[in-house]
C-alpha positions in Angstrom: 0.0 0.0 0.0 3.0 2.3 0.5 3.4 2.4 -3.3 0.1 4.3 -3.7 0.3 6.5 -0.6 1.3 10.2 -0.9 4.5 11.3 0.8 2.6 13.7 3.1 0.5 10.8 4.3 3.5 8.7 5.1 5.4 11.5 6.8 2.5 11.8 9.3 2.5 8.1 10.3 4.0 6.9 13.6 7.6 5.8 13.1 7.7 7.6 9.7 11.4 8.0 10.1 11.7 4.3 9.8 9.7 3.9 6.6 10.4 7.2 5.0 12.6 5.5 2.4 10.3 2.9 1.0 13.0 1.3 -1.1 15.1 0.5 2.0 12.1 -0.4 4.1 11.0 -2.9 1.4 14.5 -4.4 1.2 14.7 -4.8 5.0 11.2 -6.4 5.3 12.1 -8.8 2.5 14.6 -10.5 4.7 11.9 -11.3 7.3 9.6 -12.3 4.5 12.2 -14.7 3.0 12.6 -16.4 6.4 8.9 -16.8 6.9 8.5 -18.3 3.4 11.3 -20.8 4.1 9.7 -21.9 7.4 6.3 -22.2 5.7 7.6 -24.3 2.8 9.5 -26.5 5.3 6.3 -27.1 7.3 4.2 -27.8 4.3 6.3 -30.8 3.6 5.0 -32.5 6.8 1.3 -31.8 5.9 -0.5 -34.7 4.2 -3.3 -33.4 2.1 -4.6 -34.3 -1.3 -3.9 -30.8 -2.8 -0.3 -30.7 -1.6 1.1 -31.0 -5.2 -0.6 -27.7 -6.0 0.8 -25.8 -3.1 4.3 -25.1 -4.6 2.9 -23.7 -7.9 0.5 -21.6 -5.9 3.4 -20.2 -3.7 5.4 -19.3 -6.8 2.3 -17.6 -8.3 1.8 -15.6 -5.1 5.5 -14.5 -5.0 5.3 -13.5 -8.7 2.2 -11.4 -8.2 3.7 -9.9 -5.1 6.6 -8.5 -7.2 4.1 -6.8 -9.5 5.3 -3.2 -8.7 8.8 -4.2 -9.7 8.4 -6.0 -13.1 5.4 -3.8 -14.2 7.4 -0.6 -13.7 4.7 0.9 -11.4 7.2 1.3 -8.6 8.8 4.1 -10.6 5.5 5.7 -11.8 3.1 8.4 -10.4 5.6 10.8 -8.7 4.1 12.2 -5.5 4.5 15.8 -4.3 6.5 16.9 -7.4 9.0 14.0 -7.4 9.2 10.3 -6.9 10.5 9.5 -3.4 10.6 5.7 -4.1 13.0 3.7 -6.2 13.6 5.8 -9.2 15.2 5.4 -12.6 16.6 7.9 -15.1 16.6 7.4 -18.8 19.8 9.1 -20.0 19.8 11.2 -23.3 20.7 9.3 -26.5 24.1 11.2 -26.7 25.2 9.6 -23.5 25.0 6.1 -25.0 26.7 7.4 -28.2 29.6 8.6 -26.1 29.8 5.2 -24.5 29.9 3.5 -27.8 32.7 5.8 -28.9 34.7 5.3 -25.8 34.2 1.5 -26.2 36.6 1.7 -29.2 39.3 3.5 -27.3 42.3 2.1 -25.5 40.8 0.9 -22.2 44.0 1.9 -20.3 42.9 5.5 -20.6 40.9 7.5 -18.1 38.1 10.0 -18.1 36.4 12.2 -15.6 32.7 13.0 -16.0 31.7 16.4 -14.6 30.1 17.2 -12.3 32.0 15.0 -9.8 30.4 12.9 -7.2 28.5 9.6 -6.7 25.1 11.6 -6.7 24.2 14.2 -9.3 21.5 16.8 -9.5 19.7 17.3 -12.8 19.0 20.8 -14.0 16.0 20.0 -16.2 14.1 17.4 -14.1 12.6 18.5 -10.8 12.4 14.9 -9.6 16.2 14.7 -9.4 17.1 18.3 -8.6 18.5 19.6 -5.4 19.7 18.2 -2.1 18.4 14.7 -1.2 16.7 14.3 -4.6 19.9 13.5 -6.5 20.2 10.4 -8.7 23.2 7.9 -8.4 25.7 8.6 -11.1 25.7 5.1 -12.4 26.4 6.3 -15.9 30.0 7.3 -15.2 30.5 4.2 -13.0 29.5 1.9 -15.8 31.2 3.8 -18.6 33.7 1.7 -20.8 36.3 3.9 -19.2 35.1 4.0 -15.6 35.4 7.4 -14.0 33.2 7.8 -10.9 34.8 10.1 -8.3 33.0 10.1 -5.0 33.5 12.1 -1.8 33.3 10.4 1.5 33.1 11.5 5.1 35.4 8.6 5.8 38.2 9.9 3.6 41.1 7.4 3.7 44.5 7.5 2.2 46.1 9.8 -0.3 43.6 9.7 -3.1 41.1 11.8 -1.2 43.6 14.7 -1.3 43.9 14.5 -5.1 40.1 14.2 -5.5 39.7 17.4 -3.4 42.4 19.2 -5.4 40.7 18.3 -8.7 37.3 19.4 -7.3 38.8 22.7 -6.1 40.4 23.4 -9.5 37.0 22.9 -11.1 35.2 25.0 -8.5 37.7 27.8 -9.0 37.6 27.3 -12.8 41.4 27.1 -12.8 41.9 25.3 -16.1 45.7 25.3 -15.9 45.6 23.5 -12.5 43.0 21.1 -13.8 45.1 20.3 -16.8 48.2 19.8 -14.6 46.3 17.5 -12.2 45.0 15.6 -15.2 48.5 15.0 -16.4 49.6 13.9 -12.9 46.7 11.4 -12.6 46.9 10.3 -16.2 43.4 11.5 -17.2 42.9 11.6 -20.9 39.2 12.8 -21.3 37.1 15.5 -19.6 33.4 15.2 -20.1 30.9 17.9 -19.3 27.2 16.9 -18.9 25.3 20.0 -19.6 22.0 18.8 -18.1 23.5 18.5 -14.6 24.0 21.1 -11.8 27.6 22.2 -11.0 27.9 23.4 -7.4 25.8 26.5 -7.0 26.7 27.8 -10.5 24.1 29.5 -12.7 24.0 28.9 -16.4 26.4 31.7 -17.2 29.1 30.2 -14.9 28.6 26.8 -16.5 29.1 28.3 -19.9 32.2 30.2 -18.7 33.7 26.9 -17.5 32.9 25.2 -20.8 34.5 28.1 -22.7 37.7 27.7 -20.7 37.8 24.0 -21.6 37.4 25.1 -25.2 40.4 27.4 -24.8 42.5 24.2 -24.3 41.3 23.1 -27.8 42.1 26.5 -29.3 45.6 26.4 -27.9 46.2 22.9 -29.4 46.6 21.1 -26.0 43.4 19.2 -26.5 40.8 18.3 -29.2 37.1 18.1 -29.2 36.1 14.5 -28.7 32.3 15.0 -28.8 30.0 18.1 -28.9 26.5 16.9 -29.1 23.3 17.7 -27.2 24.0 17.4 -23.4 27.6 16.2 -23.9 30.8 18.2 -24.4 34.0 16.1 -24.2 37.6 16.9 -24.9 40.6 14.6 -25.2 44.1 15.8 -24.2 46.7 15.3 -27.0 49.6 14.3 -24.7 50.2 10.6 -24.3 49.8 9.4 -20.8 50.7 5.9 -19.7 49.2 4.8 -16.3 52.6 3.1 -15.6 55.9 4.8 -16.3 59.5 4.8 -15.1 61.7 7.5 -13.6 65.4 7.4 -12.7 65.3 9.5 -9.6 63.1 9.9 -6.5 62.7 13.2 -4.7 61.8 12.7 -1.0 60.0 15.6 0.7 59.8 15.7 4.5 57.3 17.8 6.5 57.7 16.3 10.1 54.3 17.7 11.0 54.0 15.0 13.7 57.3 16.1 15.3 56.3 19.7 15.1 53.0 19.1 16.8 54.2 16.6 19.5 57.8 17.6 20.2 57.7 21.3 19.6 54.2 22.4 20.3 53.3 19.5 22.7 50.0 18.9 20.9 49.3 15.2 20.6 45.6 15.0 19.7 45.6 16.0 16.0 45.6 13.2 13.5 48.7 13.3 11.2 46.3 12.7 8.3 44.9 16.2 8.7 47.8 17.7 6.8 47.6 17.5 3.1 50.6 16.8 0.8 49.1 17.6 -2.6 49.0 21.3 -1.9 51.7 23.3 -3.6 52.8 20.1 -5.4 52.9 21.8 -8.7 55.3 24.5 -7.5 57.5 22.1 -5.5 57.9 19.7 -8.4 59.1 22.7 -10.5 62.0 23.3 -8.2 63.7 20.0 -9.3 64.8 19.7 -13.0 63.7 16.9 -15.3 60.9 14.5 -14.7 61.3 13.0 -11.3 59.1 10.9 -9.0 58.1 12.5 -5.7 57.2 11.0 -2.3 56.3 12.5 1.0 57.3 11.0 4.3 54.1 12.2 6.0 52.0 10.0 3.7 54.4 7.0 3.9 54.5 7.1 7.7 50.7 6.5 7.7 50.1 4.4 4.6 53.3 2.4 3.8 56.4 0.7 5.1 58.7 2.6 2.9 62.3 3.0 4.2 63.1 6.7 4.2 66.4 8.1 2.9 67.8 11.6 3.6 65.2 14.1 2.4 65.8 16.2 -0.7 63.6 19.0 0.7 61.4 20.0 3.7 58.0 21.5 3.6 57.2 24.5 5.8 54.6 24.3 8.6 52.5 27.4 9.3 52.4 28.1 13.0 49.8 30.8 12.3 47.4 28.1 11.0 47.8 25.9 14.0 45.2 27.8 16.0 42.6 27.4 13.2 43.5 23.7 12.9 42.9 23.2 16.7 39.5 25.0 16.6 38.4 22.9 13.6 39.6 19.7 15.4 37.7 20.7 18.5 34.5 21.3 16.5 35.0 18.0 14.8 35.0 16.2 18.1 31.9 18.0 19.3 30.1 17.1 16.1 31.0 13.4 16.4 29.7 13.3 20.0 26.3 14.6 18.9 25.8 11.3 17.1 23.6 9.3 19.5 24.8 6.0 18.0 28.5 6.7 18.5 30.3 4.2 20.7 30.7 5.4 24.3 34.4 4.6 24.2 35.0 6.9 21.2 32.9 9.6 22.9 35.1 9.3 26.0 38.3 9.7 23.9 36.8 12.7 22.1 36.0 14.4 25.4 39.6 13.8 26.5 40.8 15.4 23.3 38.6 18.4 23.8 40.0 18.9 27.3 43.5 18.6 25.9 42.7 21.2 23.2 41.3 23.6 25.8 44.4 23.3 28.0 46.9 23.5 25.1 49.2 26.6 25.3 50.6 27.9 22.0 53.7 30.2 21.6 52.9 33.9 21.6 52.9 36.0 18.5 52.4 33.3 15.8 51.8 35.9 13.0 53.9 35.2 9.9 55.9 32.4 11.6 56.7 29.1 9.8 58.7 26.2 11.1 61.0 23.6 9.4 61.9 20.6 11.6 65.1 19.0 10.3 66.2 15.4 10.8 69.9 16.5 10.7 72.1 19.5 10.3 72.1 20.8 6.7 74.5 23.1 4.9 74.2 25.3 1.8 70.5 24.8 1.6 68.1 27.0 -0.4 64.7 28.3 0.9 62.1 29.1 -1.8 59.1 31.5 -1.3 56.1 32.5 -3.2 56.1 36.3 -3.4 54.1 37.4 -6.4 52.7 40.6 -4.8 55.0 41.1 -1.8 56.0 44.7 -0.9 58.8 43.6 1.4 61.8 41.3 0.9 62.8 41.0 4.5 62.5 37.9 6.8 64.0 36.4 9.9 65.4 32.9 10.2 66.0 31.8 13.8 66.1 35.5 14.8 68.6 36.6 12.2 67.7 39.1 9.4 67.8 38.0 5.7 66.8 39.5 2.4 64.9 37.6 -0.3 66.3 37.5 -3.9 64.0 37.2 -6.9 64.1 33.9 -8.7 61.5 34.4 -11.5 58.0 33.0 -11.9 56.9 34.8 -8.7 59.4 33.0 -6.6 62.1 34.4 -4.2 65.0 32.6 -2.5 67.5 32.7 0.3 70.6 30.8 -0.5 73.5 29.2 1.3 71.6 28.5 4.5 73.3 26.5 7.3 70.6 25.2 9.6 70.6 22.9 12.7 68.8 19.7 13.4 65.4 20.2 15.0 63.0 23.3 14.7 64.0 26.3 12.7 61.7 29.3 12.7 61.2 31.5 9.6 59.3 34.7 10.1 58.1 36.8 7.1 57.2 40.5 7.3 54.7 40.5 4.5 51.7 38.2 4.4 52.1 37.9 0.7 55.4 36.0 1.2 54.6 32.3 1.6 57.4 29.8 2.3 57.3 27.0 -0.3 60.2 24.5 0.3 63.6 24.2 1.9 65.7 22.4 -0.7 68.5 20.7 1.1 70.4 19.3 -1.9 70.4 19.2 -5.6 69.9 16.1 -7.7 72.7 14.6 -9.9 72.0 13.9 -13.5 69.7 10.9 -13.7 70.5 7.6 -15.2 68.9 6.5 -18.5 65.4 5.4 -18.0 64.5 1.9 -19.3 61.7 1.5 -21.8 58.5 0.5 -20.1 55.6 -1.0 -22.0 52.5 -1.6 -19.8 49.5 -3.7 -20.9 46.2 -3.9 -19.0 45.2 -7.5 -18.7 42.2 -6.8 -16.6 41.1 -4.3 -13.9 43.4 -5.9 -11.3 46.4 -7.0 -13.3 49.0 -5.4 -15.7 51.9 -6.9 -17.5 55.0 -4.6 -17.6 57.6 -5.2 -20.3 61.1 -3.9 -19.3 63.7 -3.2 -22.0 67.3 -2.1 -21.8 67.5 -1.3 -18.0 71.0 -0.4 -17.1 70.6 0.5 -13.4 68.0 0.4 -10.6 65.0 2.6 -11.3 61.7 3.8 -10.0 58.3 2.7 -11.3 55.2 4.9 -11.0 51.7 3.4 -11.1 49.1 6.2 -11.2 46.4 4.4 -9.2 45.2 5.1 -5.7 47.9 3.9 -3.3 47.2 0.5 -1.8 49.7 -1.8 -0.2 48.1 -4.8 -2.0 49.3 -3.7 -5.4 52.2 -6.0 -5.7 54.9 -6.8 -8.4 55.4 -10.5 -9.0 56.9 -12.6 -11.8 53.8 -14.3 -13.2 50.9 -12.8 -11.2 50.0 -16.0 -9.4 48.4 -16.2 -6.0 51.5 -17.8 -4.4 54.1 -15.8 -6.4 56.8 -14.1 -4.4 56.9 -10.3 -4.3 59.7 -8.9 -6.3 59.5 -5.6 -4.6 59.3 -5.8 -0.8 57.0 -3.5 1.2 59.9 -1.4 2.3 60.4 -0.3 -1.3 56.7 0.5 -2.0 55.8 4.1 -1.4 53.1 6.8 -2.1 54.2 8.5 -5.3 53.3 12.0 -6.5 51.0 12.5 -3.6 48.5 9.7 -4.3 49.9 6.8 -6.5 52.0 3.7 -6.1 55.7 4.0 -6.4 58.2 1.1 -6.5 62.0 1.1 -6.0 63.0 -1.5 -8.6 66.3 -3.4 -8.0 67.5 -5.2 -11.0 69.4 -7.7 -8.8 66.2 -8.9 -7.2 64.5 -9.2 -10.6 67.4 -11.2 -12.0 67.5 -13.6 -9.1 63.8 -14.3 -9.6 64.3 -14.9 -13.3 62.1 -12.0 -14.2 64.8 -10.3 -16.3 67.8 -11.5 -18.2 71.0 -9.8 -19.2 71.4 -8.7 -22.9 74.6 -8.8 -25.0 74.9 -5.0 -24.4 75.0 -5.5 -20.7 71.4 -4.2 -20.1 68.5 -6.2 -18.7 65.1 -7.0 -20.3 62.2 -9.0 -19.2 58.6 -8.9 -18.0 56.8 -8.7 -14.6 53.2 -8.5 -13.5 51.6 -5.8 -11.3 48.6 -7.4 -9.6 46.0 -6.4 -6.9 46.6 -9.4 -4.7 43.2 -9.8 -3.0 41.6 -10.4 -6.4 43.7 -13.5 -6.7 42.0 -15.0 -3.7 38.5 -14.9 -5.3 38.8 -18.1 -7.3 40.3 -20.2 -4.5 37.7 -18.8 -2.2 35.0 -19.8 -4.7 36.3 -23.3 -4.8 36.4 -23.6 -1.0 32.9 -22.2 -0.7 31.5 -24.6 -3.4 33.2 -27.6 -1.7 31.8 -26.5 1.7 28.3 -26.2 0.2 28.5 -29.7 -1.4 29.7 -31.2 1.9 26.8 -29.5 3.8 24.3 -30.7 1.2 25.7 -34.2 1.4 25.5 -34.3 5.2 21.9 -33.0 5.1 20.9 -35.6 2.5 22.6 -38.4 4.4 20.9 -37.4 7.7 17.5 -37.3 5.9 18.0 -40.8 4.7 18.7 -42.0 8.2 15.4 -40.6 9.5 12.4 -42.3 7.7 9.7 -40.0 6.3 11.8 -37.0 7.3 10.9 -37.5 11.0 
């Protein structure tokens, strides 16, 4: 009866909050119904009546009729109060399917993002699916031939959420250059605009402005129009981007946020994951020549077992922003404790953290102060600053006065710095001067990079052909970091890892990086030495949990057969099922 009731009627019923979502309510009640049907059918077997043979067809008929709203389509009809609050479907425009057909013929190793981002989307031209809580799941992008669903979660985990937020921010700010850079970093080949969907709180003029900026990439020759039809506008970048590539050098960036908070400020309640590493990445990567792979110790300390070397640079930590961070953290704990279903143990820990925040004492006069916490003494280092509109070139480092020198592209530097292990305080006199990076050493000329030819075998396995490798190198896999992405010889379940966990790190702020040692590959027989003295061979990059599915299926099937056999054997031992 709920299928024919108006929303206003349902909202006035007792326990309306339980049944307000008919789709979920129906699914939950189906579990109980299934159990009742199973019990009934079991009991019917013990009933001795002449019409017993008709009972099973009758039960099937009743079940079929009971699903009438589903197979008839009536479950999705007759929207109430201006929209349909029940299970809903959306028929996408014809050009959506045409785009899918076109993408089907593309190299499936490529990537696309469908705008707007998010697992739920609001439609501009359909009131049933417009606005908060009325959105439709974005199944279109998820089931595209080149899957591209990007979702936001309140349980953000790992490094990928930082990149997602950076991409989202570049779109929101209509910063096309930053969006193009992040697309290159994450190996995105296509950007698709869906004109019939809402973008943030933009009006139609803002949506057109953003589309015009994408068209400027086409006009400049950096991209080409892939499709411009109806509700779809898609571009394809001209640069070739392999999801797996090799680099000869690794740049390690240290931030020591944890040490700054715990050792220097005596603040121990802020999660290390609160400090993003993707910010300023574009500028920092430009301070090191050539194409290098980057990794941040902050991410590795949380997500990986990577063995750190001496850092090539240190990020600055803003003391001025610590106060804001503390207030946000305190607000976060308060919000969590408002959840009535939250575990009492977690609430207790949150209350302890709130008391610790309220009792924390910060150094006086934090304005314009930044800190670099060094692991060791460094000599002849260079500090880089953003100073595009600064009116002053003065700063203090550990109480001593220094002058900034222009370095081009809106950057300024202080060179030949000798700094001590531990905290070093930088204080700027102009708020437009923003410390970027303390570069502790330069990089030597990198070795020749071997030729890498990746091939996607399926969603969880890649073959990687290595040719003419002279020395150890670094492999970059532009997929969200996960410790279960492993390099093996043949990709089997029991294959030995060729790259230990200590050489698997978070690359470029979000991906999987591997320190490849040719000696290990040669011992495993994955590569062989050529006449020229170089090494060539092939390895597999696999998502290891996927390899357990087939063995798990076999074990489950055998277990089911054993259970059925035991039930059948027990039934034969008891005459007439009694």
